MARBA-3410 file (N, C-alpha, C, O; in Angstrom, 1 decimal):
67
112.0,80.1,107.2,112.7,79.8,108.4,111.9,80.4,109.6,111.7,81.6,109.6 ~ 111.6,79.7,110.5,110.8,80.2,111.7,111.7,80.2,112.9,112.3,79.2,113.2 ~ 111.8,81.3,113.6,112.5,81.4,114.8,111.6,81.1,115.9,110.5,81.7,116.1 ~ 112.0,80.1,116.8,111.1,79.6,117.8,110.8,80.7,118.8,109.6,81.0,119.1 ~ 111.8,81.4,119.3,111.6,82.5,120.2,112.0,83.8,119.4,113.2,84.2,119.5
111.1,84.3,118.7,111.4,85.4,117.8,111.7,86.7,118.6,110.7,87.3,119.1 ~ 112.9,87.0,118.7,113.3,88.2,119.5,113.0,89.5,118.7,113.1,90.6,119.2 ~ 112.7,89.4,117.4,112.4,90.6,116.6,110.9,90.9,116.6,110.4,91.8,116.0 ~ 110.1,90.1,117.4,108.7,90.3,117.4,108.4,91.7,117.9,108.9,92.1,118.9 ~ 107.5,92.4,117.2,107.2,93.7,117.6,108.1,94.8,116.9,107.8,96.0,117.0
109.1,94.4,116.3,110.0,95.3,115.6,109.3,95.9,114.4,108.4,95.2,113.8 ~ 109.6,97.1,114.0,109.1,97.7,112.8,109.5,96.8,111.6,110.7,96.4,111.6 ~ 108.7,96.6,110.7,109.0,95.9,109.5,109.0,96.8,108.3,108.2,97.7,108.2 ~ 109.8,96.5,107.3,109.9,97.2,106.1,109.5,96.3,104.9,109.8,95.0,105.0 ~ 109.0,96.8,103.9,108.6,96.0,102.7,109.7,96.2,101.6,110.2,97.3,101.3
110.1,95.0,101.0,111.1,95.0,99.9,110.4,94.6,98.7,109.5,93.7,98.7 ~ 110.7,95.2,97.6,110.2,94.7,96.3,111.2,94.9,95.2,112.0,95.8,95.3 ~ 111.1,94.1,94.2,112.0,94.2,93.1,111.4,93.6,91.8,110.4,92.8,92.0 ~ 111.9,93.9,90.7,111.4,93.3,89.5,112.5,92.3,89.0,113.7,92.6,89.0 ~ 112.0,91.1,88.6,112.9,90.1,88.1,112.4,89.6,86.8,111.2,89.8,86.5
113.2,89.1,86.0,112.8,88.5,84.7,111.9,87.3,85.0,112.1,86.6,86.0 ~ 111.1,87.0,84.0,110.1,85.9,84.2,110.9,84.6,84.4,110.5,83.8,85.2 ~ 112.0,84.4,83.7,112.8,83.1,83.9,113.4,83.0,85.3,113.4,82.0,85.9 ~ 113.9,84.2,85.8,114.4,84.2,87.2,113.3,83.8,88.2,113.5,83.1,89.1 ~ 112.1,84.4,88.0,111.0,84.1,88.9,110.6,82.7,88.8,110.3,82.0,89.8
110.6,82.1,87.6,110.2,80.7,87.4,111.2,79.8,88.1,110.8,78.8,88.8 ~ 112.5,80.1,88.0,113.5,79.3,88.7,113.4,79.5,90.2,113.5,78.5,91.0 ~ 113.1,80.7,90.7,112.9,80.9,92.1,111.7,80.2,92.7,111.8,79.6,93.7 ~ 110.6,80.2,91.9,109.4,79.5,92.3,109.7,78.0,92.4,109.2,77.3,93.3 ~ 110.5,77.4,91.5,110.8,76.0,91.5,111.6,75.7,92.7,111.4,74.6,93.4
112.6,76.6,93.1,113.3,76.4,94.4,112.4,76.3,95.6,112.5,75.5,96.4 ~ 111.4,77.3,95.6,110.5,77.3,96.7,109.6,76.0,96.8,109.4,75.5,97.9 ~ 109.2,75.5,95.6,108.4,74.3,95.6,109.2,73.1,96.1,108.7,72.3,96.8 ~ 110.5,73.0,95.6,111.3,71.9,96.0,111.6,71.9,97.5,111.5,70.9,98.1 ~ 111.8,73.1,98.1,112.0,73.2,99.5,110.7,73.3,100.3,110.8,73.5,101.6
109.6,73.3,99.6,108.3,73.4,100.3,108.2,74.6,101.2,107.8,74.6,102.3 ~ 108.6,75.8,100.6,108.5,77.1,101.3,107.8,78.1,100.5,107.7,78.0,99.2 ~ 107.2,79.1,101.1,106.5,80.1,100.4,107.6,81.1,99.9,108.7,81.1,100.3 ~ 107.2,81.9,99.0,108.1,82.9,98.4,108.6,83.8,99.6,109.8,84.1,99.6 ~ 107.7,84.3,100.4,108.2,85.2,101.5,109.1,84.5,102.5,110.1,85.1,102.9
108.8,83.3,102.8,109.7,82.5,103.7,111.1,82.3,103.1,112.1,82.6,103.8 ~ 111.2,82.0,101.8,112.4,81.8,101.2,113.2,83.1,101.1,114.4,83.1,101.3 ~ 112.5,84.2,100.7,113.2,85.5,100.7,113.7,85.9,102.0,114.9,86.4,102.1 ~ 113.0,85.8,103.1,113.4,86.1,104.4,114.6,85.3,104.8,115.6,85.8,105.4 ~ 114.6,84.0,104.5,115.7,83.1,104.7,117.0,83.5,104.0,118.1,83.6,104.6
116.8,83.9,102.7,118.0,84.3,101.9,118.6,85.6,102.5,119.8,85.8,102.5 ~ 117.7,86.5,102.8,118.2,87.8,103.4,118.9,87.6,104.7,120.0,88.2,104.9 ~ 118.3,86.8,105.5,118.9,86.5,106.8,120.3,85.9,106.7,121.2,86.2,107.4 ~ 120.4,84.9,105.7,121.7,84.2,105.5,122.8,85.3,105.0,123.9,85.2,105.5 ~ 122.4,86.2,104.2,123.3,87.2,103.7,123.7,88.1,104.8,124.9,88.5,104.8
122.8,88.5,105.6,123.1,89.4,106.7,124.1,88.7,107.7,125.1,89.3,108.1 ~ 123.8,87.4,108.0,124.6,86.6,108.9,126.0,86.5,108.3,127.0,86.6,109.1 ~ 126.1,86.3,107.0,127.4,86.1,106.4,128.2,87.4,106.5,129.5,87.4,106.7 ~ 127.6,88.5,106.4,128.3,89.8,106.3,128.4,90.5,107.7,129.4,91.2,107.9 ~ 127.5,90.3,108.6,127.5,91.0,109.9,127.4,90.1,111.1,127.5,90.6,112.2
127.2,88.8,110.9,126.9,87.9,112.0,125.4,87.9,112.3,124.6,88.5,111.7 ~ 125.1,87.1,113.4,123.7,86.9,113.7,123.1,88.2,114.2,123.6,88.8,115.1 ~ 122.0,88.6,113.6,121.3,89.9,113.9,120.7,89.8,115.3,120.4,90.9,115.9 ~ 120.4,88.6,115.8,119.8,88.5,117.1,120.8,88.5,118.2,120.5,88.6,119.4 ~ 122.1,88.4,117.9,123.2,88.5,118.8,123.5,89.9,119.2,123.6,90.8,118.3
123.5,90.3,120.5,123.8,91.6,120.9,125.3,91.9,120.7,126.1,91.3,121.2 ~ 125.5,93.0,119.9,126.9,93.4,119.6,127.0,94.9,119.7,126.0,95.6,119.6 ~ 128.2,95.4,120.0,128.4,96.8,120.0,129.0,97.1,118.6,130.1,96.6,118.2 ~ 128.4,98.0,117.9,128.8,98.4,116.6,129.6,99.7,116.7,129.1,100.7,117.3 ~ 130.8,99.7,116.1,131.6,101.0,116.2,131.4,101.7,114.9,131.6,101.2,113.8
130.9,102.9,115.0,130.6,103.8,113.9,131.7,104.8,113.7,132.1,105.5,114.7 ~ 132.3,104.8,112.6,133.4,105.8,112.3,133.0,106.9,111.5,133.8,107.8,111.3
END
């Protein structure tokens, strides 16, 4: 997923890694091929969807209340 006007440009980036079983990776690669996306693009898309689901759009300015 490409953001046309990437408001996060210049933000510090972090690297994520994990180990998955060979069959999980094979299924994930098949999803990437079907959607014509790279592994990195698909992972970023899935992470962004999960964040949006739990916290809303990360590019939207919000005031977070810390307790």
